[in-house]
C-alpha positions as CSV (number, residue, x, y, z in Angstrom):
1,M,0.0,0.0,0.0
2,K,2.9,2.3,0.3
3,T,2.6,2.9,-3.4
4,G,-0.5,5.1,-2.8
5,V,1.4,7.2,-0.3
6,L,4.3,7.5,-2.7
7,L,2.1,8.5,-5.6
8,F,0.4,11.2,-3.6
9,R,3.7,12.5,-2.4
10,L,5.2,12.6,-5.9
11,T,2.1,14.3,-7.2
12,A,2.2,17.0,-4.5
13,A,5.9,17.6,-5.2
14,A,5.3,17.9,-8.9
15,I,2.4,20.3,-8.2
16,F,4.6,22.4,-6.0
17,L,7.3,22.5,-8.7
18,Q,4.5,23.6,-11.1
19,L,3.5,26.4,-8.8
20,V,7.2,27.6,-8.7
21,L,7.4,27.4,-12.5
22,G,4.1,29.3,-12.8
23,G,5.6,32.1,-10.7
24,L,8.7,32.2,-12.8
25,L,6.6,32.3,-15.9
26,T,4.5,35.1,-14.5
27,Y,7.5,37.3,-14.1
28,D,9.0,36.3,-17.5
29,F,12.0,34.4,-16.0
30,I,11.2,31.4,-18.2
31,S,9.3,30.5,-21.3
32,P,5.9,28.7,-21.1
33,T,7.4,25.4,-22.3
34,P,8.8,24.1,-18.9
35,H,5.5,25.0,-17.2
36,I,3.5,23.2,-19.9
37,I,5.7,20.1,-19.8
38,V,5.6,19.8,-16.1
39,G,1.8,20.5,-16.2
40,F,1.3,17.4,-18.4
41,A,3.6,15.4,-16.1
42,V,1.4,16.4,-13.2
43,F,-1.7,15.4,-15.1
44,A,-0.1,12.0,-15.9
45,L,0.8,11.5,-12.2
46,A,-2.7,12.5,-11.1
47,I,-4.2,10.0,-13.5
48,A,-1.9,7.3,-12.2
49,T,-2.8,8.2,-8.6
50,M,-6.5,8.0,-9.4
51,I,-6.1,4.6,-11.1
52,F,-4.3,3.3,-8.0
53,A,-7.0,4.8,-5.8
54,F,-9.5,2.7,-7.6
55,V,-7.6,-0.6,-7.9
56,G,-5.9,-0.4,-4.5
57,K,-7.3,-2.3,-1.5
58,P,-9.0,-1.8,0.8
59,V,-11.5,0.5,-0.7
60,F,-11.2,4.0,0.8
61,R,-13.8,6.3,-0.6
62,P,-12.3,9.6,0.5
63,V,-9.1,8.9,-1.5
64,R,-11.2,8.0,-4.6
65,I,-13.3,11.2,-4.3
66,L,-10.2,13.3,-3.8
67,S,-8.3,11.8,-6.8
68,I,-11.3,12.3,-9.1
69,G,-11.5,16.0,-7.9
70,L,-7.8,16.4,-8.4
71,V,-7.9,15.1,-12.0
72,T,-11.0,17.2,-12.7
73,L,-9.3,20.4,-11.4
74,I,-6.2,19.7,-13.4
75,I,-8.2,19.3,-16.6
76,I,-9.9,22.7,-15.8
77,Q,-6.4,24.1,-15.1
78,I,-5.0,23.0,-18.5
79,I,-8.0,24.6,-20.2
80,L,-7.5,27.8,-18.2
81,G,-3.7,27.8,-18.9
82,F,-4.0,27.6,-22.6
83,A,-6.8,30.2,-22.6
84,T,-4.5,32.5,-20.7
85,L,-1.7,31.9,-23.2
86,A,-4.0,32.5,-26.1
87,N,-5.5,35.8,-25.1
88,G,-3.4,37.1,-22.1
89,S,-6.4,37.8,-20.0
90,S,-5.4,38.7,-16.4
91,V,-8.8,37.6,-15.1
92,I,-8.3,34.1,-16.5
93,A,-4.8,34.1,-15.2
94,W,-6.0,34.8,-11.7
95,I,-8.6,32.0,-11.9
96,H,-5.8,29.8,-13.2
97,F,-3.7,30.8,-10.1
98,V,-6.6,30.2,-7.6
99,N,-7.3,26.9,-9.2
100,A,-3.6,26.0,-8.9
101,L,-3.7,26.7,-5.1
102,A,-6.8,24.5,-4.8
103,I,-5.0,21.7,-6.7
104,Y,-2.0,22.1,-4.4
105,G,-4.2,22.0,-1.3
106,M,-6.0,18.9,-2.5
107,S,-2.7,17.2,-3.1
108,V,-1.5,17.9,0.4
109,V,-4.8,16.6,1.8
110,G,-4.3,13.6,-0.4
111,I,-1.0,12.8,1.3
112,F,-2.6,12.6,4.7
113,L,-5.5,10.6,3.4
114,A,-3.1,8.2,1.7
115,I,-1.3,7.8,5.0
116,Q,-4.6,7.0,6.7
117,W,-5.4,4.6,3.9
118,N,-2.1,2.9,4.4
119,R,-2.8,2.5,8.1
120,M,-6.1,0.8,7.3
121,T,-4.3,-2.0,5.6
122,V,-2.1,-2.8,8.6
123,V,-4.6,-4.7,10.6
124,P,-3.3,-7.5,12.8
125,T,-4.6,-10.9,11.9
126,V,-6.1,-13.2,14.5
127,Q,-3.1,-15.6,14.2
128,S,-0.5,-12.9,14.8
129,A,-2.5,-11.6,17.8
130,K,-2.6,-15.2,19.3
131,T,1.2,-15.5,18.7
132,S,2.0,-12.3,20.5
133,V,-0.2,-13.1,23.4
134,G,1.3,-16.6,23.8
135,Q,4.8,-15.2,23.7
136,S,4.4,-12.7,26.6
């Protein structure tokens, strides 16, 4: 189950890098290309995380809901980003920024939910409980 925690951590780290690149792009320190490339990498990581949330056991509904929301917000983010590049609207850029913060917040919450999900799978079996009682 540690894969789920790892995927959520990688996704959050990539989203944080994306926020930094967005800031650099805003002040013209970089071209849009690195921000776009990392953005699609974040999207791929979010999809992988969502797939793992649906195939991983045990079923933990909050992780599934959060991963669907994360992928949905990232799709909206991609649309807003290309709209901002196309027309340079500062209003769309601000919506893009606010959505980015929501995505980052969801990814951080996802880390804690994944840790909780991981703890759900570490349930002592009846046999191991009998063994530990017999050894004391």
